[in-house]
C-alpha positions as a Markdown table, in Angstrom:
| # | Residue | x | y | z |
|---|---|---|---|---|
| 1 | Met | -28.3 | 74.6 | -92.4 |
| 2 | Pro | -25.3 | 77.1 | -91.6 |
| 3 | Arg | -23.2 | 75.8 | -88.5 |
| 4 | Ala | -22.1 | 77.9 | -84.7 |
| 5 | Lys | -19.1 | 78.8 | -84.8 |
| 6 | Pro | -17.0 | 77.2 | -81.6 |
| 7 | Lys | -16.2 | 79.7 | -78.8 |
| 8 | Pro | -12.7 | 80.3 | -78.7 |
| 9 | Ala | -11.1 | 79.2 | -74.9 |
| 10 | Ala | -11.6 | 81.7 | -72.2 |
| 11 | Gln | -9.0 | 84.2 | -72.7 |
| 12 | Pro | -6.8 | 84.7 | -69.1 |
| 13 | Gln | -8.3 | 88.4 | -67.4 |
| 14 | Pro | -4.8 | 91.1 | -67.3 |
| 15 | Thr | -4.1 | 91.5 | -64.1 |
| 16 | Ser | -6.0 | 94.9 | -63.9 |
| 17 | Val | -8.8 | 92.6 | -63.8 |
| 18 | Asn | -6.8 | 89.6 | -61.2 |
| 19 | Gly | -3.9 | 91.8 | -59.5 |
| 20 | Ser | -0.6 | 91.2 | -59.7 |
| 21 | Met | 0.8 | 87.4 | -59.8 |
| 22 | Gly | 2.2 | 88.0 | -56.0 |
| 23 | Glu | -1.1 | 89.4 | -54.5 |
| 24 | Val | -2.4 | 86.5 | -53.8 |
| 25 | Leu | -0.6 | 83.8 | -51.5 |
| 26 | Thr | -0.2 | 80.4 | -51.2 |
| 27 | Leu | 0.2 | 78.7 | -47.7 |
| 28 | Ala | 3.6 | 78.6 | -48.0 |
| 29 | Glu | 4.1 | 81.7 | -49.2 |
| 30 | Ala | 1.6 | 83.6 | -46.8 |
| 31 | Ala | 4.1 | 81.7 | -43.9 |
| 32 | Thr | 6.8 | 83.4 | -45.3 |
| 33 | Tyr | 6.0 | 86.8 | -45.9 |
| 34 | Leu | 4.8 | 86.4 | -41.7 |
| 35 | Arg | 7.7 | 84.4 | -41.4 |
| 36 | Leu | 6.3 | 81.8 | -39.5 |
| 37 | Ser | 5.4 | 77.9 | -39.8 |
| 38 | Glu | 2.9 | 77.4 | -42.2 |
| 39 | Ser | 0.8 | 75.8 | -38.8 |
| 40 | Asp | 1.0 | 78.5 | -36.8 |
| 41 | Val | -0.7 | 80.9 | -40.0 |
| 42 | Ile | -3.5 | 78.3 | -39.7 |
| 43 | Arg | -3.3 | 78.4 | -35.9 |
| 44 | Leu | -3.6 | 82.4 | -36.3 |
| 45 | Val | -6.6 | 82.4 | -39.0 |
| 46 | His | -8.6 | 80.3 | -36.8 |
| 47 | Ser | -7.4 | 81.7 | -33.0 |
| 48 | Gln | -7.5 | 85.5 | -34.2 |
| 49 | Ser | -9.1 | 85.8 | -37.5 |
| 50 | Leu | -6.2 | 86.4 | -40.0 |
| 51 | Pro | -8.1 | 86.7 | -43.2 |
| 52 | Gly | -7.7 | 83.6 | -45.5 |
| 53 | Arg | -9.4 | 81.0 | -48.3 |
| 54 | Phe | -9.6 | 77.4 | -48.4 |
| 55 | Thr | -10.0 | 76.7 | -52.3 |
| 56 | Gly | -10.5 | 73.0 | -52.6 |
| 57 | Ser | -7.4 | 71.4 | -50.8 |
| 58 | Glu | -5.8 | 74.5 | -50.1 |
| 59 | Trp | -5.5 | 77.9 | -48.7 |
| 60 | Arg | -5.1 | 81.2 | -50.2 |
| 61 | Phe | -4.3 | 84.3 | -48.5 |
| 62 | Leu | -4.4 | 88.5 | -50.0 |
| 63 | Lys | -1.0 | 89.6 | -49.4 |
| 64 | Thr | -2.9 | 93.4 | -49.1 |
| 65 | Ala | -5.4 | 91.7 | -46.6 |
| 66 | Ile | -2.8 | 89.9 | -44.6 |
| 67 | Gln | -1.4 | 93.4 | -44.5 |
| 68 | Gln | -4.9 | 95.3 | -43.5 |
| 69 | Trp | -5.1 | 92.7 | -40.9 |
| 70 | Leu | -1.1 | 93.5 | -39.5 |
| 71 | Ser | -2.2 | 97.4 | -39.2 |
| 72 | Thr | -5.0 | 96.8 | -36.5 |
| 73 | Gly | -3.6 | 94.8 | -34.6 |
| 74 | Leu | -6.1 | 92.9 | -32.0 |
| 75 | Pro | -8.8 | 94.6 | -30.3 |
| 76 | Thr | -9.0 | 95.3 | -26.4 |
| 77 | Pro | -11.2 | 94.8 | -24.3 |
| 78 | Glu | -12.3 | 98.6 | -23.9 |
| 79 | Ser | -13.0 | 98.1 | -28.1 |
| 80 | Arg | -15.3 | 95.2 | -27.8 |
| 81 | Lys | -16.9 | 96.9 | -25.2 |
| 82 | Ala | -17.7 | 99.5 | -27.3 |
| 83 | Ala | -18.4 | 97.4 | -29.8 |
| 84 | Leu | -21.3 | 95.8 | -28.1 |
| 85 | Leu | -22.2 | 98.5 | -26.6 |
| 86 | Ala | -22.8 | 99.5 | -29.7 |
| 87 | Ala | -24.6 | 96.5 | -31.5 |
| 88 | Ala | -26.8 | 97.1 | -28.5 |
| 89 | Gly | -27.9 | 101.0 | -28.9 |
| 90 | Ala | -28.6 | 100.0 | -32.3 |
| 91 | Phe | -32.1 | 98.4 | -31.5 |
| 92 | Lys | -32.4 | 101.0 | -29.0 |
| 93 | Asp | -35.4 | 103.1 | -31.1 |
| 94 | Asp | -35.8 | 100.0 | -33.6 |
| 95 | Pro | -40.1 | 100.5 | -33.6 |
| 96 | Asp | -40.8 | 96.5 | -34.1 |
| 97 | Leu | -38.0 | 95.6 | -31.2 |
| 98 | Val | -40.6 | 95.5 | -28.5 |
| 99 | Pro | -43.2 | 93.3 | -30.5 |
| 100 | Leu | -41.1 | 90.7 | -31.8 |
| 101 | Val | -39.5 | 89.8 | -28.0 |
| 102 | Glu | -42.7 | 90.0 | -26.2 |
| 103 | Glu | -43.7 | 87.1 | -29.2 |
| 104 | Ile | -40.3 | 85.3 | -28.6 |
| 105 | Tyr | -41.2 | 85.2 | -25.1 |
| 106 | Arg | -45.6 | 84.8 | -25.9 |
| 107 | Arg | -44.2 | 81.5 | -28.4 |
| 108 | Arg | -41.7 | 80.1 | -25.2 |
| 109 | Gly | -44.5 | 80.3 | -23.5 |
| 110 | Arg | -43.1 | 81.9 | -20.9 |
| 111 | Pro | -43.5 | 85.5 | -19.2 |
| 112 | Ile | -41.3 | 88.0 | -19.8 |
| 113 | Thr | -41.2 | 89.2 | -16.1 |
| 114 | Glu | -42.0 | 87.7 | -12.6 |
| 115 | Asp | -45.4 | 88.8 | -12.7 |
| 116 | Gly | -46.9 | 87.3 | -15.9 |
| 117 | Ser | -46.3 | 90.2 | -18.1 |
| 118 | Tyr | -44.8 | 90.3 | -21.3 |
| 119 | Asn | -44.1 | 94.3 | -21.1 |
| 120 | Val | -40.2 | 93.8 | -22.3 |
| 121 | Leu | -39.2 | 97.2 | -19.6 |
| 122 | His | -41.5 | 98.1 | -17.6 |
| 123 | Gly | -42.7 | 102.4 | -18.6 |
| 124 | Leu | -43.5 | 101.2 | -22.0 |
| 125 | Glu | -46.7 | 102.0 | -24.0 |
| 126 | His | -46.5 | 98.8 | -25.9 |
| 127 | Gly | -46.2 | 95.9 | -23.8 |
| 128 | Ser | -49.1 | 94.0 | -22.7 |
| 129 | Lys | -50.5 | 92.0 | -20.3 |
| 130 | Lys | -51.3 | 88.3 | -20.3 |
| 131 | Glu | -54.6 | 87.6 | -20.5 |
């Protein structure tokens, strides 16, 4: 019976797949790049969404993601409000939204309105009265 040849050890991917060595930064390298302390970099990860990944026991940062983060800045109150309104408006024409909300309230055993109705908004055709 012929013996199977052992598979060769995995070769490192070329830089076209992994990117150049300088693109993935350690915590110390990211701190140096940003000219901050390591503790400030970790604080920014948590408070201002600096993009980074905690892998095993070490932090890794993609240099291009840091550059993108630096170029966008913090959202203003106006941009946050616009984003919330856009997200809320995304459900405006969803035909499943009203029945879904009504079912949620029914399962909770609570009416949506003070008059005991499960009708989400006044004037909606789909709404039904509590039986």
